[in-house]
N, CA, C and O atoms as a GROMACS GRO file, in nm:
protein
  536
    1UNK      N    1  -2.609  -7.928   0.991
    1UNK     CA    2  -2.677  -7.783   0.879
    1UNK      C    3  -2.801  -7.826   0.757
    1UNK      O    4  -2.760  -7.887   0.658
    2UNK      N    5  -2.887  -7.807   0.763
    2UNK     CA    6  -2.966  -7.844   0.672
    2UNK      C    7  -2.912  -7.813   0.548
    2UNK      O    8  -2.813  -7.743   0.528
    3UNK      N    9  -3.001  -7.881   0.444
    3UNK     CA   10  -2.999  -7.820   0.329
    3UNK      C   11  -2.990  -7.672   0.268
    3UNK      O   12  -2.905  -7.606   0.209
    4UNK      N   13  -3.164  -7.652   0.327
    4UNK     CA   14  -3.180  -7.507   0.320
    4UNK      C   15  -3.114  -7.408   0.386
    4UNK      O   16  -3.118  -7.290   0.349
    5UNK      N   17  -3.042  -7.454   0.497
    5UNK     CA   18  -2.917  -7.346   0.550
    5UNK      C   19  -2.813  -7.341   0.501
    5UNK      O   20  -2.737  -7.250   0.534
    6UNK      N   21  -2.771  -7.447   0.395
    6UNK     CA   22  -2.665  -7.439   0.355
    6UNK      C   23  -2.656  -7.372   0.206
    6UNK      O   24  -2.552  -7.331   0.154
    7UNK      N   25  -2.771  -7.368   0.154
    7UNK     CA   26  -2.780  -7.298   0.048
    7UNK      C   27  -2.818  -7.143   0.072
    7UNK      O   28  -2.752  -7.053   0.020
    8UNK      N   29  -2.926  -7.121   0.152
    8UNK     CA   30  -2.906  -6.976   0.213
    8UNK      C   31  -2.799  -6.861   0.242
    8UNK      O   32  -2.792  -6.741   0.218
    9UNK      N   33  -2.691  -6.993   0.326
    9UNK     CA   34  -2.555  -6.999   0.348
    9UNK      C   35  -2.459  -6.935   0.206
    9UNK      O   36  -2.393  -6.831   0.201
   10UNK      N   37  -2.481  -7.046   0.094
   10UNK     CA   38  -2.406  -6.991  -0.047
   10UNK      C   39  -2.456  -6.918  -0.126
   10UNK      O   40  -2.403  -6.870  -0.226
   11UNK      N   41  -2.560  -6.906  -0.090
   11UNK     CA   42  -2.633  -6.736  -0.127
   11UNK      C   43  -2.575  -6.638  -0.059
   11UNK      O   44  -2.477  -6.581  -0.108
   12UNK      N   45  -2.617  -6.608   0.043
   12UNK     CA   46  -2.523  -6.482   0.088
   12UNK      C   47  -2.378  -6.425   0.073
   12UNK      O   48  -2.333  -6.312   0.057
   13UNK      N   49  -2.328  -6.543   0.085
   13UNK     CA   50  -2.171  -6.568   0.030
   13UNK      C   51  -2.164  -6.494  -0.103
   13UNK      O   52  -2.110  -6.389  -0.139
   14UNK      N   53  -2.238  -6.584  -0.164
   14UNK     CA   54  -2.234  -6.515  -0.323
   14UNK      C   55  -2.252  -6.356  -0.351
   14UNK      O   56  -2.178  -6.270  -0.400
   15UNK      N   57  -2.381  -6.353  -0.298
   15UNK     CA   58  -2.384  -6.200  -0.297
   15UNK      C   59  -2.320  -6.064  -0.189
   15UNK      O   60  -2.325  -5.941  -0.192
   16UNK      N   61  -2.276  -6.140  -0.124
   16UNK     CA   62  -2.154  -6.048  -0.016
   16UNK      C   63  -2.010  -6.055  -0.100
   16UNK      O   64  -1.934  -5.961  -0.076
   17UNK      N   65  -1.970  -6.140  -0.183
   17UNK     CA   66  -1.890  -6.123  -0.266
   17UNK      C   67  -1.881  -6.042  -0.373
   17UNK      O   68  -1.794  -5.960  -0.404
   18UNK      N   69  -1.980  -6.072  -0.424
   18UNK     CA   70  -2.042  -5.987  -0.562
   18UNK      C   71  -2.064  -5.795  -0.490
   18UNK      O   72  -2.048  -5.708  -0.575
   19UNK      N   73  -2.096  -5.753  -0.362
   19UNK     CA   74  -2.158  -5.649  -0.301
   19UNK      C   75  -1.964  -5.567  -0.310
   19UNK      O   76  -1.921  -5.462  -0.358
   20UNK      N   77  -1.876  -5.725  -0.211
   20UNK     CA   78  -1.760  -5.622  -0.226
   20UNK      C   79  -1.663  -5.632  -0.356
   20UNK      O   80  -1.564  -5.567  -0.390
   21UNK      N   81  -1.694  -5.681  -0.381
   21UNK     CA   82  -1.645  -5.659  -0.535
   21UNK      C   83  -1.694  -5.523  -0.637
   21UNK      O   84  -1.612  -5.475  -0.715
   22UNK      N   85  -1.783  -5.488  -0.631
   22UNK     CA   86  -1.861  -5.374  -0.653
   22UNK      C   87  -1.794  -5.271  -0.565
   22UNK      O   88  -1.757  -5.171  -0.626
   23UNK      N   89  -1.768  -5.272  -0.419
   23UNK     CA   90  -1.712  -5.139  -0.356
   23UNK      C   91  -1.594  -5.140  -0.346
   23UNK      O   92  -1.535  -5.046  -0.294
   24UNK      N   93  -1.539  -5.237  -0.387
   24UNK     CA   94  -1.355  -5.236  -0.379
   24UNK      C   95  -1.337  -5.196  -0.554
   24UNK      O   96  -1.221  -5.184  -0.595
   25UNK      N   97  -1.431  -5.180  -0.636
   25UNK     CA   98  -1.368  -5.201  -0.758
   25UNK      C   99  -1.274  -5.110  -0.854
   25UNK      O  100  -1.222  -5.140  -0.961
   26UNK      N  101  -1.271  -4.989  -0.782
   26UNK     CA  102  -1.138  -4.903  -0.831
   26UNK      C  103  -0.956  -4.938  -0.782
   26UNK      O  104  -0.848  -4.888  -0.815
   27UNK      N  105  -1.005  -5.071  -0.673
   27UNK     CA  106  -0.853  -5.098  -0.638
   27UNK      C  107  -0.760  -5.151  -0.764
   27UNK      O  108  -0.812  -5.198  -0.864
   28UNK      N  109  -0.666  -5.142  -0.754
   28UNK     CA  110  -0.582  -5.201  -0.870
   28UNK      C  111  -0.516  -5.320  -0.789
   28UNK      O  112  -0.405  -5.318  -0.736
   29UNK      N  113  -0.610  -5.425  -0.791
   29UNK     CA  114  -0.469  -5.537  -0.729
   29UNK      C  115  -0.369  -5.575  -0.794
   29UNK      O  116  -0.277  -5.630  -0.733
   30UNK      N  117  -0.358  -5.546  -0.987
   30UNK     CA  118  -0.202  -5.565  -0.992
   30UNK      C  119  -0.084  -5.506  -0.925
   30UNK      O  120   0.033  -5.542  -0.934
   31UNK      N  121  -0.151  -5.382  -0.836
   31UNK     CA  122   0.025  -5.293  -0.793
   31UNK      C  123   0.062  -5.408  -0.690
   31UNK      O  124   0.182  -5.437  -0.698
   32UNK      N  125  -0.028  -5.506  -0.568
   32UNK     CA  126  -0.033  -5.539  -0.494
   32UNK      C  127   0.086  -5.667  -0.514
   32UNK      O  128   0.174  -5.685  -0.429
   33UNK      N  129   0.075  -5.742  -0.623
   33UNK     CA  130   0.101  -5.857  -0.660
   33UNK      C  131   0.205  -5.869  -0.791
   33UNK      O  132   0.290  -5.958  -0.795
   34UNK      N  133   0.189  -5.766  -0.904
   34UNK     CA  134   0.298  -5.776  -1.008
   34UNK      C  135   0.336  -5.619  -1.006
   34UNK      O  136   0.265  -5.535  -0.951
   35UNK      N  137   0.430  -5.595  -1.059
   35UNK     CA  138   0.514  -5.485  -1.165
   35UNK      C  139   0.533  -5.457  -1.275
   35UNK      O  140   0.649  -5.453  -1.316
   36UNK      N  141   0.392  -5.420  -1.383
   36UNK     CA  142   0.386  -5.427  -1.476
   36UNK      C  143   0.334  -5.336  -1.580
   36UNK      O  144   0.248  -5.260  -1.534
   37UNK      N  145   0.354  -5.325  -1.677
   37UNK     CA  146   0.335  -5.184  -1.740
   37UNK      C  147   0.140  -5.170  -1.723
   37UNK      O  148   0.061  -5.261  -1.702
   38UNK      N  149   0.111  -5.017  -1.742
   38UNK     CA  150  -0.046  -4.984  -1.738
   38UNK      C  151  -0.137  -5.078  -1.807
   38UNK      O  152  -0.233  -5.141  -1.764
   39UNK      N  153  -0.095  -5.073  -1.899
   39UNK     CA  154  -0.222  -5.178  -1.957
   39UNK      C  155  -0.198  -5.355  -1.893
   39UNK      O  156  -0.284  -5.442  -1.902
   40UNK      N  157  -0.063  -5.371  -1.832
   40UNK     CA  158  -0.101  -5.524  -1.784
   40UNK      C  159  -0.140  -5.527  -1.699
   40UNK      O  160  -0.181  -5.636  -1.657
   41UNK      N  161  -0.156  -5.377  -1.599
   41UNK     CA  162  -0.190  -5.424  -1.492
   41UNK      C  163  -0.398  -5.374  -1.529
   41UNK      O  164  -0.486  -5.371  -1.443
   42UNK      N  165  -0.410  -5.354  -1.630
   42UNK     CA  166  -0.539  -5.323  -1.707
   42UNK      C  167  -0.571  -5.481  -1.709
   42UNK      O  168  -0.602  -5.551  -1.612
   43UNK      N  169  -0.561  -5.507  -1.803
   43UNK     CA  170  -0.606  -5.642  -1.849
   43UNK      C  171  -0.588  -5.761  -1.722
   43UNK      O  172  -0.676  -5.846  -1.709
   44UNK      N  173  -0.484  -5.762  -1.643
   44UNK     CA  174  -0.530  -5.821  -1.529
   44UNK      C  175  -0.561  -5.782  -1.425
   44UNK      O  176  -0.514  -5.847  -1.332
   45UNK      N  177  -0.642  -5.675  -1.393
   45UNK     CA  178  -0.750  -5.607  -1.301
   45UNK      C  179  -0.891  -5.684  -1.367
   45UNK      O  180  -0.972  -5.754  -1.307
   46UNK      N  181  -0.890  -5.656  -1.471
   46UNK     CA  182  -1.043  -5.684  -1.536
   46UNK      C  183  -1.015  -5.846  -1.593
   46UNK      O  184  -1.121  -5.900  -1.624
   47UNK      N  185  -0.916  -5.917  -1.608
   47UNK     CA  186  -0.969  -6.065  -1.613
   47UNK      C  187  -1.006  -6.110  -1.409
   47UNK      O  188  -1.104  -6.178  -1.378
   48UNK      N  189  -0.929  -6.069  -1.327
   48UNK     CA  190  -0.946  -6.108  -1.234
   48UNK      C  191  -1.121  -6.062  -1.196
   48UNK      O  192  -1.197  -6.155  -1.166
   49UNK      N  193  -1.164  -5.951  -1.198
   49UNK     CA  194  -1.279  -5.917  -1.170
   49UNK      C  195  -1.369  -6.025  -1.295
   49UNK      O  196  -1.422  -6.125  -1.246
   50UNK      N  197  -1.378  -6.014  -1.382
   50UNK     CA  198  -1.421  -6.092  -1.451
   50UNK      C  199  -1.480  -6.256  -1.400
   50UNK      O  200  -1.590  -6.308  -1.388
   51UNK      N  201  -1.344  -6.297  -1.380
   51UNK     CA  202  -1.343  -6.435  -1.318
   51UNK      C  203  -1.405  -6.468  -1.174
   51UNK      O  204  -1.467  -6.572  -1.148
   52UNK      N  205  -1.375  -6.354  -1.072
   52UNK     CA  206  -1.457  -6.328  -0.937
   52UNK      C  207  -1.612  -6.275  -0.977
   52UNK      O  208  -1.701  -6.348  -0.931
   53UNK      N  209  -1.640  -6.202  -1.026
   53UNK     CA  210  -1.768  -6.201  -1.052
   53UNK      C  211  -1.880  -6.295  -1.129
   53UNK      O  212  -2.002  -6.292  -1.113
   54UNK      N  213  -1.800  -6.382  -1.220
   54UNK     CA  214  -1.869  -6.483  -1.321
   54UNK      C  215  -1.872  -6.588  -1.186
   54UNK      O  216  -1.986  -6.618  -1.150
   55UNK      N  217  -1.752  -6.650  -1.103
   55UNK     CA  218  -1.734  -6.736  -1.005
   55UNK      C  219  -1.869  -6.694  -0.927
   55UNK      O  220  -1.975  -6.755  -0.943
   56UNK      N  221  -1.855  -6.583  -0.841
   56UNK     CA  222  -1.946  -6.616  -0.768
   56UNK      C  223  -2.077  -6.618  -0.788
   56UNK      O  224  -2.146  -6.659  -0.695
   57UNK      N  225  -2.166  -6.560  -0.956
   57UNK     CA  226  -2.228  -6.570  -1.009
   57UNK      C  227  -2.296  -6.719  -0.992
   57UNK      O  228  -2.401  -6.758  -0.941
   58UNK      N  229  -2.202  -6.775  -1.052
   58UNK     CA  230  -2.250  -6.974  -1.072
   58UNK      C  231  -2.225  -6.978  -0.905
   58UNK      O  232  -2.275  -7.086  -0.873
   59UNK      N  233  -2.187  -6.931  -0.814
   59UNK     CA  234  -2.204  -6.992  -0.698
   59UNK      C  235  -2.360  -6.964  -0.648
   59UNK      O  236  -2.420  -7.059  -0.599
   60UNK      N  237  -2.416  -6.855  -0.657
   60UNK     CA  238  -2.501  -6.839  -0.629
   60UNK      C  239  -2.627  -6.891  -0.765
   60UNK      O  240  -2.740  -6.925  -0.730
   61UNK      N  241  -2.594  -6.891  -0.882
   61UNK     CA  242  -2.716  -6.977  -0.927
   61UNK      C  243  -2.720  -7.164  -0.868
   61UNK      O  244  -2.826  -7.226  -0.879
   62UNK      N  245  -2.592  -7.231  -0.811
   62UNK     CA  246  -2.577  -7.347  -0.742
   62UNK      C  247  -2.660  -7.337  -0.567
   62UNK      O  248  -2.702  -7.424  -0.491
   63UNK      N  249  -2.655  -7.244  -0.562
   63UNK     CA  250  -2.721  -7.174  -0.386
   63UNK      C  251  -2.868  -7.202  -0.449
   63UNK      O  252  -2.936  -7.280  -0.382
   64UNK      N  253  -2.939  -7.140  -0.592
   64UNK     CA  254  -3.037  -7.110  -0.582
   64UNK      C  255  -3.108  -7.282  -0.615
   64UNK      O  256  -3.179  -7.340  -0.533
   65UNK      N  257  -3.071  -7.337  -0.745
   65UNK     CA  258  -3.074  -7.450  -0.778
   65UNK      C  259  -3.072  -7.582  -0.739
   65UNK      O  260  -3.162  -7.666  -0.742
   66UNK      N  261  -2.917  -7.594  -0.688
   66UNK     CA  262  -2.868  -7.705  -0.655
   66UNK      C  263  -2.832  -7.782  -0.747
   66UNK      O  264  -2.801  -7.881  -0.681
   67UNK      N  265  -2.811  -7.811  -0.861
   67UNK     CA  266  -2.851  -7.880  -0.959
   67UNK      C  267  -2.732  -7.851  -1.096
   67UNK      O  268  -2.729  -7.756  -1.174
   68UNK      N  269  -2.614  -8.003  -1.086
   68UNK     CA  270  -2.483  -7.986  -1.111
   68UNK      C  271  -2.509  -7.959  -1.247
   68UNK      O  272  -2.403  -7.940  -1.307
   69UNK      N  273  -2.627  -7.950  -1.330
   69UNK     CA  274  -2.648  -7.947  -1.453
   69UNK      C  275  -2.685  -7.778  -1.452
   69UNK      O  276  -2.664  -7.751  -1.571
   70UNK      N  277  -2.706  -7.713  -1.418
   70UNK     CA  278  -2.688  -7.583  -1.410
   70UNK      C  279  -2.570  -7.509  -1.399
   70UNK      O  280  -2.539  -7.409  -1.464
   71UNK      N  281  -2.506  -7.568  -1.309
   71UNK     CA  282  -2.376  -7.522  -1.322
   71UNK      C  283  -2.265  -7.508  -1.431
   71UNK      O  284  -2.196  -7.414  -1.472
   72UNK      N  285  -2.278  -7.632  -1.457
   72UNK     CA  286  -2.215  -7.643  -1.535
   72UNK      C  287  -2.243  -7.592  -1.661
   72UNK      O  288  -2.150  -7.549  -1.730
   73UNK      N  289  -2.381  -7.591  -1.712
   73UNK     CA  290  -2.397  -7.495  -1.804
   73UNK      C  291  -2.361  -7.327  -1.787
   73UNK      O  292  -2.344  -7.266  -1.893
   74UNK      N  293  -2.349  -7.257  -1.669
   74UNK     CA  294  -2.325  -7.163  -1.673
   74UNK      C  295  -2.174  -7.129  -1.639
   74UNK      O  296  -2.138  -7.014  -1.616
   75UNK      N  297  -2.087  -7.238  -1.638
   75UNK     CA  298  -1.999  -7.240  -1.645
   75UNK      C  299  -1.961  -7.232  -1.828
   75UNK      O  300  -1.883  -7.140  -1.855
   76UNK      N  301  -1.984  -7.273  -1.887
   76UNK     CA  302  -2.004  -7.298  -2.036
   76UNK      C  303  -1.999  -7.180  -2.066
   76UNK      O  304  -1.915  -7.141  -2.148
   77UNK      N  305  -2.105  -7.080  -1.997
   77UNK     CA  306  -2.142  -6.954  -2.031
   77UNK      C  307  -2.014  -6.872  -1.979
   77UNK      O  308  -2.014  -6.759  -2.029
   78UNK      N  309  -1.956  -6.884  -1.934
   78UNK     CA  310  -1.855  -6.805  -1.851
   78UNK      C  311  -1.726  -6.767  -1.940
   78UNK      O  312  -1.662  -6.663  -1.952
   79UNK      N  313  -1.710  -6.942  -2.017
   79UNK     CA  314  -1.602  -6.928  -2.090
   79UNK      C  315  -1.618  -6.917  -2.174
   79UNK      O  316  -1.508  -6.936  -2.225
   80UNK      N  317  -1.718  -6.886  -2.287
   80UNK     CA  318  -1.749  -6.849  -2.440
   80UNK      C  319  -1.754  -6.649  -2.404
   80UNK      O  320  -1.706  -6.560  -2.474
   81UNK      N  321  -1.829  -6.638  -2.273
   81UNK     CA  322  -1.789  -6.492  -2.200
   81UNK      C  323  -1.663  -6.482  -2.241
   81UNK      O  324  -1.639  -6.414  -2.340
   82UNK      N  325  -1.564  -6.546  -2.175
   82UNK     CA  326  -1.414  -6.506  -2.125
   82UNK      C  327  -1.362  -6.468  -2.280
   82UNK      O  328  -1.312  -6.359  -2.309
   83UNK      N  329  -1.387  -6.602  -2.395
   83UNK     CA  330  -1.333  -6.618  -2.523
   83UNK      C  331  -1.418  -6.508  -2.612
   83UNK      O  332  -1.340  -6.448  -2.687
   84UNK      N  333  -1.547  -6.466  -2.624
   84UNK     CA  334  -1.601  -6.415  -2.721
   84UNK      C  335  -1.632  -6.244  -2.675
   84UNK      O  336  -1.655  -6.154  -2.755
   85UNK      N  337  -1.627  -6.234  -2.554
   85UNK     CA  338  -1.629  -6.093  -2.464
   85UNK      C  339  -1.500  -6.041  -2.446
   85UNK      O  340  -1.460  -5.938  -2.500
   86UNK      N  341  -1.442  -6.106  -2.378
   86UNK     CA  342  -1.318  -6.040  -2.291
   86UNK      C  343  -1.240  -5.988  -2.361
   86UNK      O  344  -1.203  -5.870  -2.366
   87UNK      N  345  -1.192  -6.142  -2.461
   87UNK     CA  346  -1.053  -6.097  -2.552
   87UNK      C  347  -1.046  -5.991  -2.656
   87UNK      O  348  -0.948  -5.921  -2.680
   88UNK      N  349  -1.183  -5.988  -2.726
   88UNK     CA  350  -1.197  -5.870  -2.821
   88UNK      C  351  -1.185  -5.746  -2.705
   88UNK      O  352  -1.090  -5.668  -2.703
   89UNK      N  353  -1.272  -5.742  -2.631
   89UNK     CA  354  -1.272  -5.618  -2.507
   89UNK      C  355  -1.133  -5.565  -2.520
   89UNK      O  356  -1.123  -5.447  -2.554
   90UNK      N  357  -1.015  -5.639  -2.495
   90UNK     CA  358  -0.894  -5.627  -2.467
   90UNK      C  359  -0.817  -5.588  -2.580
   90UNK      O  360  -0.731  -5.507  -2.547
   91UNK      N  361  -0.816  -5.620  -2.720
   91UNK     CA  362  -0.807  -5.642  -2.794
   91UNK      C  363  -0.850  -5.478  -2.850
   91UNK      O  364  -0.758  -5.407  -2.889
   92UNK      N  365  -1.012  -5.416  -2.852
   92UNK     CA  366  -1.018  -5.296  -2.866
   92UNK      C  367  -0.919  -5.220  -2.794
   92UNK      O  368  -0.853  -5.144  -2.865
   93UNK      N  369  -0.888  -5.220  -2.656
   93UNK     CA  370  -0.832  -5.148  -2.540
   93UNK      C  371  -0.691  -5.131  -2.561
   93UNK      O  372  -0.627  -5.048  -2.497
   94UNK      N  373  -0.621  -5.234  -2.679
   94UNK     CA  374  -0.497  -5.239  -2.688
   94UNK      C  375  -0.450  -5.157  -2.837
   94UNK      O  376  -0.353  -5.085  -2.863
   95UNK      N  377  -0.545  -5.196  -2.905
   95UNK     CA  378  -0.525  -5.129  -3.075
   95UNK      C  379  -0.621  -4.965  -3.053
   95UNK      O  380  -0.562  -4.871  -3.107
   96UNK      N  381  -0.706  -4.939  -3.009
   96UNK     CA  382  -0.789  -4.837  -2.984
   96UNK      C  383  -0.778  -4.794  -2.852
   96UNK      O  384  -0.884  -4.771  -2.794
   97UNK      N  385  -0.693  -4.781  -2.804
   97UNK     CA  386  -0.707  -4.723  -2.627
   97UNK      C  387  -0.744  -4.587  -2.606
   97UNK      O  388  -0.748  -4.532  -2.496
   98UNK      N  389  -0.785  -4.505  -2.777
   98UNK     CA  390  -0.890  -4.361  -2.746
   98UNK      C  391  -1.063  -4.369  -2.778
   98UNK      O  392  -1.142  -4.276  -2.762
   99UNK      N  393  -1.090  -4.490  -2.821
   99UNK     CA  394  -1.144  -4.503  -2.846
   99UNK      C  395  -1.294  -4.573  -2.731
   99UNK      O  396  -1.327  -4.691  -2.724
  100UNK      N  397  -1.368  -4.435  -2.641
  100UNK     CA  398  -1.443  -4.513  -2.606
  100UNK      C  399  -1.615  -4.478  -2.623
  100UNK      O  400  -1.685  -4.396  -2.564
  101UNK      N  401  -1.651  -4.595  -2.745
  101UNK     CA  402  -1.767  -4.535  -2.832
  101UNK      C  403  -1.877  -4.609  -2.728
  101UNK      O  404  -1.858  -4.641  -2.611
  102UNK      N  405  -1.959  -4.620  -2.784
  102UNK     CA  406  -2.084  -4.736  -2.717
  102UNK      C  407  -2.068  -4.879  -2.735
  102UNK      O  408  -2.130  -4.954  -2.660
  103UNK      N  409  -1.995  -4.926  -2.824
  103UNK     CA  410  -1.952  -5.011  -2.851
  103UNK      C  411  -1.847  -5.109  -2.727
  103UNK      O  412  -1.868  -5.223  -2.684
  104UNK      N  413  -1.752  -5.028  -2.700
  104UNK     CA  414  -1.683  -5.040  -2.617
  104UNK      C  415  -1.760  -5.027  -2.482
  104UNK      O  416  -1.749  -5.121  -2.404
  105UNK      N  417  -1.851  -4.899  -2.441
  105UNK     CA  418  -1.881  -4.928  -2.305
  105UNK      C  419  -1.977  -5.010  -2.292
  105UNK      O  420  -2.005  -5.033  -2.174
  106UNK      N  421  -2.078  -5.098  -2.421
  106UNK     CA  422  -2.148  -5.204  -2.376
  106UNK      C  423  -2.052  -5.297  -2.340
  106UNK      O  424  -2.060  -5.330  -2.222
  107UNK      N  425  -1.945  -5.359  -2.415
  107UNK     CA  426  -1.869  -5.492  -2.338
  107UNK      C  427  -1.809  -5.439  -2.256
  107UNK      O  428  -1.730  -5.527  -2.222
  108UNK      N  429  -1.780  -5.324  -2.177
  108UNK     CA  430  -1.766  -5.309  -2.086
  108UNK      C  431  -1.821  -5.320  -1.927
  108UNK      O  432  -1.765  -5.332  -1.818
  109UNK      N  433  -1.970  -5.311  -1.978
  109UNK     CA  434  -2.076  -5.344  -1.854
  109UNK      C  435  -2.072  -5.491  -1.866
  109UNK      O  436  -2.066  -5.547  -1.757
  110UNK      N  437  -2.074  -5.565  -1.961
  110UNK     CA  438  -2.117  -5.676  -1.972
  110UNK      C  439  -2.002  -5.774  -1.890
  110UNK      O  440  -2.023  -5.875  -1.822
  111UNK      N  441  -1.886  -5.715  -1.918
  111UNK     CA  442  -1.764  -5.783  -1.870
  111UNK      C  443  -1.743  -5.754  -1.702
  111UNK      O  444  -1.730  -5.844  -1.620
  112UNK      N  445  -1.741  -5.598  -1.666
  112UNK     CA  446  -1.729  -5.589  -1.538
  112UNK      C  447  -1.850  -5.636  -1.430
  112UNK      O  448  -1.844  -5.658  -1.309
  113UNK      N  449  -1.988  -5.644  -1.546
  113UNK     CA  450  -2.059  -5.699  -1.432
  113UNK      C  451  -2.122  -5.788  -1.435
  113UNK      O  452  -2.203  -5.789  -1.527
  114UNK      N  453  -2.120  -5.883  -1.360
  114UNK     CA  454  -2.154  -6.044  -1.404
  114UNK      C  455  -2.304  -6.047  -1.488
  114UNK      O  456  -2.382  -6.142  -1.486
  115UNK      N  457  -2.319  -5.951  -1.542
  115UNK     CA  458  -2.481  -5.909  -1.658
  115UNK      C  459  -2.517  -6.125  -1.700
  115UNK      O  460  -2.602  -6.191  -1.641
  116UNK      N  461  -2.424  -6.178  -1.808
  116UNK     CA  462  -2.477  -6.277  -1.826
  116UNK      C  463  -2.509  -6.342  -1.767
  116UNK      O  464  -2.623  -6.386  -1.785
  117UNK      N  465  -2.419  -6.398  -1.643
  117UNK     CA  466  -2.438  -6.515  -1.537
  117UNK      C  467  -2.576  -6.436  -1.463
  117UNK      O  468  -2.668  -6.511  -1.498
  118UNK      N  469  -2.605  -6.387  -1.426
  118UNK     CA  470  -2.737  -6.259  -1.326
  118UNK      C  471  -2.828  -6.303  -1.464
  118UNK      O  472  -2.914  -6.383  -1.426
  119UNK      N  473  -2.836  -6.286  -1.569
  119UNK     CA  474  -2.957  -6.338  -1.674
  119UNK      C  475  -3.013  -6.486  -1.677
  119UNK      O  476  -3.118  -6.538  -1.716
  120UNK      N  477  -2.868  -6.541  -1.605
  120UNK     CA  478  -2.916  -6.691  -1.658
  120UNK      C  479  -2.976  -6.720  -1.554
  120UNK      O  480  -3.041  -6.824  -1.566
  121UNK      N  481  -2.987  -6.648  -1.406
  121UNK     CA  482  -3.072  -6.704  -1.335
  121UNK      C  483  -3.229  -6.706  -1.365
  121UNK      O  484  -3.289  -6.807  -1.330
  122UNK      N  485  -3.313  -6.588  -1.436
  122UNK     CA  486  -3.466  -6.647  -1.465
  122UNK      C  487  -3.480  -6.713  -1.574
  122UNK      O  488  -3.592  -6.763  -1.587
  123UNK      N  489  -3.380  -6.738  -1.689
  123UNK     CA  490  -3.345  -6.836  -1.727
  123UNK      C  491  -3.377  -6.966  -1.719
  123UNK      O  492  -3.459  -7.030  -1.784
  124UNK      N  493  -3.279  -7.011  -1.601
  124UNK     CA  494  -3.322  -7.109  -1.553
  124UNK      C  495  -3.410  -7.178  -1.463
  124UNK      O  496  -3.425  -7.298  -1.438
  125UNK      N  497  -3.494  -7.016  -1.396
  125UNK     CA  498  -3.627  -7.072  -1.359
  125UNK      C  499  -3.726  -7.114  -1.441
  125UNK      O  500  -3.809  -7.204  -1.436
  126UNK      N  501  -3.692  -7.007  -1.536
  126UNK     CA  502  -3.814  -7.070  -1.656
  126UNK      C  503  -3.803  -7.247  -1.684
  126UNK      O  504  -3.876  -7.345  -1.666
  127UNK      N  505  -3.680  -7.221  -1.734
  127UNK     CA  506  -3.634  -7.387  -1.796
  127UNK      C  507  -3.682  -7.504  -1.669
  127UNK      O  508  -3.735  -7.609  -1.704
  128UNK      N  509  -3.663  -7.480  -1.550
  128UNK     CA  510  -3.685  -7.523  -1.440
  128UNK      C  511  -3.872  -7.546  -1.394
  128UNK      O  512  -3.927  -7.635  -1.330
  129UNK      N  513  -3.922  -7.437  -1.452
  129UNK     CA  514  -4.120  -7.473  -1.418
  129UNK      C  515  -4.170  -7.563  -1.558
  129UNK      O  516  -4.274  -7.627  -1.570
  130UNK      N  517  -4.035  -7.540  -1.680
  130UNK     CA  518  -4.144  -7.612  -1.756
  130UNK      C  519  -4.083  -7.780  -1.748
  130UNK      O  520  -4.156  -7.876  -1.776
  131UNK      N  521  -3.979  -7.792  -1.717
  131UNK     CA  522  -3.962  -7.962  -1.660
  131UNK      C  523  -4.044  -8.037  -1.541
  131UNK      O  524  -4.060  -8.156  -1.517
  132UNK      N  525  -4.096  -7.899  -1.463
  132UNK     CA  526  -4.198  -7.955  -1.401
  132UNK      C  527  -4.342  -7.937  -1.408
  132UNK      O  528  -4.421  -7.946  -1.314
  133UNK      N  529  -4.367  -7.911  -1.528
  133UNK     CA  530  -4.484  -7.940  -1.622
  133UNK      C  531  -4.476  -8.053  -1.685
  133UNK      O  532  -4.573  -8.125  -1.706
  134UNK      N  533  -4.322  -8.083  -1.732
  134UNK     CA  534  -4.352  -8.249  -1.796
  134UNK      C  535  -4.384  -8.335  -1.716
  134UNK      O  536  -4.406  -8.449  -1.755
   0.00000   0.00000   0.00000
């Protein structure tokens, strides 16, 4: 298998995985694995979706760039997103379950969709083009 076909295969795998996660986003995975409270199911489902979306996005970044430093950077972005976005999102949902304002809506979109990871792709392309100039 050539390098280009491997990259294309990994990229297709990542994009297909992201599409499958989007299509089946309403499935409650916690029902299949755990018998926990509705809040526990909510936290479980959002955490799994966050990790899968961002991991598939990291795979896409690897397929595009094939550079370890970009994958490591994307992993750190995922970790920061987990701590700085997902945890506050859960706190808001636990302590103010009726609040559904703009702040929570924006957090929800960033967490559920791999927004941060996909924004990394143009940033990394720009970085790579700057490296090629120097």
